[in-house]
N, C-alpha and C positions, 0 to 999 in steps of 0.2 A: 609353510605358514599360510594360511588362508587370509585374504584381504576382502573386507566388506567395504563396497562403495555405494554411496547414494548419489544418483544422478540429480542435477537440477530438473525440477518439474515445471516446465514453462506451459502456461496456459494456451490452449490452441495448437500446440504441436502434435503432429500425427504419430501413430505408433511407428511408422517407418523411420521418422526422424529421430525418435527416441531410441530405437534399436540401433541405427547408425551411430548414435552418440555412445551408446554401450560399447560397441566394437571399437570405436576410436580410443575410448579411455582405457579399455583392457590392453590395447596394443601400444599405449603410450603416446598416442597421437593427440589427445586432449589433455590440455594442462590443467592442474587444479586451479580453482577460482577462489579468490577472496583473501583479505588481509588478515582475517580473524580464523577462528577454529570452527565456526558454525558451518553446518551443511549448506551448500549453495542451491536454495530453492529459488527459481525464478518468478518474480512478479512482473506483470506486464500490462498490455492494453486491455481496455474494457471489452467484455464480451457478455451478450444477454443470453440468458437462458429462459425457459419458460417459467413465468412467474417469479423469476430471481434474476440476479446479476452476480458477476464475480466481484463487483465493488459495491460497497454499502457506504452511504454518506451523501455528499453533495458535489456536484460537478457543473461547472460553468463552461459554456462554449463561447468562443470569441477569438480575439487576438490579445494575448496576455504575455507579460515579460517577468512577472514576479508574484510568487505566492509565499505567504508565511502563516504558520498556524502552530498552535500548542494543543497538547493533550496530556492526560494523566494515565499512565499504564496501569490497567486494571489487574485484579487478582483473577487468574485463569485457572480452570481446572481441566485436565486432559480427559477426554472420553475415550480416544483411540490413539495409537501411535502415529496415525496419518493426520492427526490435527495439527494446523499450521495457520497462523494469521499474523497480520500486521497492520497497524494504523500507520498512515504516511500521507505526506502532502507531495505535490508535484505538478508538473506542467505536461500536457500532451497526453495521449493514450485514449481519448474519447473522440473517435473518428479519424485518429491517425495511429501509425504503427511504431512509434517511438514513445517512450516514457522517460522523463527525467524525475527521479523521486528519491526520497530519504524517509526512513522511518525506523521502527524497532519491531523485530520478528520475535514471535513465540513459537518455538518448535516442540513438538511432543514426541519426536521420533524415538527419544530415549526412555519413554514412559512418564516423564515429568517434564513440566515447562522449562525450557532453556531460552533465555531472552538474549537477543543480539542486535546491536545497533549496525545499520547498513545503509549503503546508497546504491542506486542502480541506474545506468543508462541504457535502458532496454533499447535493442534486443541483446546487448551484453548482458553477462550474468552479474548478479549482485556481488558487491564488494562489502566485506564485514570489518568493523572496527573492533578493536580488543578492549575497549572501555568497558567498566563494569555497568551493568543495567539491573535494576531491580523493579519489582511491581511497586506501585505506588509513587514511582519517579514522575516528575513533572518534565515534560520534553517541549522544546521549541525548535522547529525546523522551518527552513526556507530554501526555495529553488529560484534562482535568479538567472534570466537570459541576459548575457552581457552583449549579445549582438554577434553576428558572423558565426553562429553555431557554437559559441562559448557559453557554458553554464557553470554557475557557482552553486554547490550544494552544501548546506551547513545544518548540523544537527547539534543541539545542546541539551545536556542533561542538567537542568536548572537546579535539581535537588543534590546531585553529587558534584556538580561544579565543573565538569568538563565540557569541551567543545571540540568538534571535529569539522573540518571544512576542506572541501576539494573543488578544483577547477578542472572540468571535463569538456570535451568537444563531441558534438553530435549534430546531425542534420536534422534538427527538430523543427516542427511547424508552429509551436507555441499556439495551438488550436484549442486548448482547454486547460482548465486549472481545477484541482481536486483536493479535497480533504476527505479521506475514505479509509474503510478497512478492507482488506482483501485475504482471501484464502486460496492460493495457488493449488492446493490438493482439494479445494472445495469441500473442506471438512475443518469446521471451527471448533476450538475448545469452548468450554462454557464460561461466561462471564456475565456479571450483573449489569454492568453500565461502564461505558467508556465516554469520557467528556472531552469533546474538542472545544477550544476557545480561541478568540483573537485571530480568527483566520481572515486574512486580507489578501486582495487581489489587486495588484497595481497600486497599493496604498489605501484602497477602500474596502469596506467590510464585504465579505463574500456575498451577503445578501443583495448588493447592489448590482451584481452581475447576473441576476435572475438564474440562479443555479437550478438544476434538475436533482431531486432526491432519488436515491437508489436503495433498495433493500438487498441484502446478501446474506445467505445461510440462515434466515430467520432473524437477523439483526436489522432493525429499522431505525432511520434518523428521526429524532424529534423535531420540534419546531426550530428553524434557524433564525436567530435573532443577534444582531450585531456580531455577526461572525462566530457565534457559539451555538453548539448543539450537542445532544447526547445520542449515542448508539445504545439501544437496548434491545433485549430478545422480544420477540412478538411483533405485532403491528401488522399492517396491511402489505400486500405485495404490489400496489400500484405505483408505477413510475411516473410521478407528476412533477412539475415545477413546485417549488417550495411554497409558493404563494397561490398555487391553483386550488380551486374548491373541488372536493371529491363529488363523484356524481350522486345525484339523488337516488335513494332506493325506494321503490314503490311496492307497497304491500298489497 
């Protein structure tokens, strides 16, 4: 009987690394990843592309120990089986090679949107929770550095009433804090709007940390106000601080 295996697709990995992972998995040397049944697609550090980014949203740089934020999971339409994305909040990953993050993934590999809750201590693969997740659910997530490389990651489905929390260890730098959407496959499904709200960093609204805005896959962040903003299709490709003025265009 044949077995079909979907490998984690980490951003920035070379073809040689992916090929090696394939050999290890087929020989049984690479163990399955995740507590749930979702495919293990890796989310990871920020990487810039021409006129675009793998992250879309707001990212602050500095020294941070805590981020909290909420969002409403949008209705998504799959365009291809390669579509994959997640809203998440986390620490690190912008100028560092670790990311401590938690969010909700929409995976179109089956042809229809499949939603899964997860956390990831990158470069380790994501771990999935088995709790039910639906479009329209309101989520609240937090990542807290407890010191000495210990992190507490918590995700709550405020609509369905469940909470998952885990404590993990990683040699992170706590050098950035972010509330973003990301597509490891660089292929987003279609959605009209995703609202982030109540995003705070070290107890203050994200606005106070002078974050940078990023556009990803054609989705752009709106104005950030009191820790709230919307991701919508379209918009410019400029990567500017949220309070910066765009350049004047001369005709």
